[in-house]
N, C-alpha and C positions, 0 to 999 in steps of 0.2 A: 791407163787407169791409175797407176801409181802416182803419176803427176797430179791427177785430180785429187787423190786422197791426201797428198802432201799439201796441196794448195788449200784444201778444206781444213786440214789440221792447223796450218799456219793462220788461217782466218780466225778460227775459234780461239787460238792462243792470243792473237792480237786483240780480240774483243775482250778477253778476260783481263788483260793488262790495262785496258782503257775503260774498264767498267765504271760507270757513274753511280754514285750513291748519294743519298741525302738523308739527314737525320733531323727530325723535328724535336724541338724542346718539349712540346706537348702535341699529341695527336688528337686529343679531345679538349675542347674548351667548353667549360660549364659556365654559362651566364648566371646560373643561380636563379633567384627570384628577382625579376625586374619589373618595373612599372610600364604600363602601356605607353608607347611613344618615347621610351628611353632610347638613348643612343645604342644602336644595334651593331656597331662595327667592332670587330675583334681582329687581332693579328696573330697569325701563325708564323713563328720564326723557325727557320731551318738552316742547316749548315751543309754545304757541299763537301762531302767526305771523300769524293772521288779524286781522280788525278787529271781531269779535263773539265772544261766549262760545262755546267749543267744548264740545260735549256728546258724551260717549262713550255711545252707546246700548246697545251689547252687545259682548261679547268671547267668541270661541269658540276652543278649542284643538283641535289635530288628534287628540288622544286623551285618555282619562280620566286618564292619568298626569301631565298638565300642567294645573294649575289657575290661571287668571288672575283677577286682581281689578281691577276698573275703578274710576276715581275716582267718588265718589258725587255730587260737585257739579260744575257746569260750570267749565271752566278759562277764566279771563278773558284777553283779548288781552295778549300779552307775558308772561304768567305761565307757570310750569312746572307740569307735572302728572306723576303717576307711575302706572305700571301694574305691579303686583306679579305675578310668575309663580313658582309653586312646582312643582318637578319631583319626582316620587317616586323618591328615590335608593335604594330597596330593589331596584330593577331593575338587574341587572348588564349591562354592555356599553355599546356606543356608542348615542347617541341624537341625533336631529335632529328637532325638533318646531316646528310653526308655530302662531302665535297670530294670529287674524284679528280686527281691530278695526273695528267699525261705528260711524260717527259722523255728525255734520252737516257734516263737512268737504267741500270741493269734490270730492275723491275720497273717497267715503263708505266705502270699504273699503281697509284698510291691513294688510299682513302683516308681522309681526316674527317672529324666530326665536330658538330656543335650541338649543345643541348641546353635546356633551361625551361623556365616557366614565366610567362608574361601575365601579370595580374592587372586588375582594373584600377589601380591607384592606391591600394592598401586600406588599412583599417581606419586611417585618418578621415577619409571620405565617408566611410560608414558611420563614424562617430558624429560627424557634422550632420548627416542625414537624420540620425537618431535624435540629436538635440533639437533640430528644427521641427521634428514631428511632435515634440512634447508640448 
């Protein structure tokens, strides 16, 4: 029993020394007010602050209107990585979506967010319509 306890303790100590962490420059990206059909791609930049390669295993978005793309290769300690997120800007109105990242980090699940408002083209279109009605 002592051998098992010692083995278990050694295992937990080795995990704590090899813990992976990553830190995002921004955990929420605000698109602000954008026009319908505008470019919906944004990039989350993060740094591997751990002492071993960081592997992004999977990324899931909260709906089909948001498409994330994970790094294909492990991110080495001290290096930066990118997660690209594309939002479907053909949907009018406000949005707030989450993207969940699954990795080999100490906290294996991390949530980042996008938010914004898609309008129908702005007041310029309304002014043109008003002038043509006169």
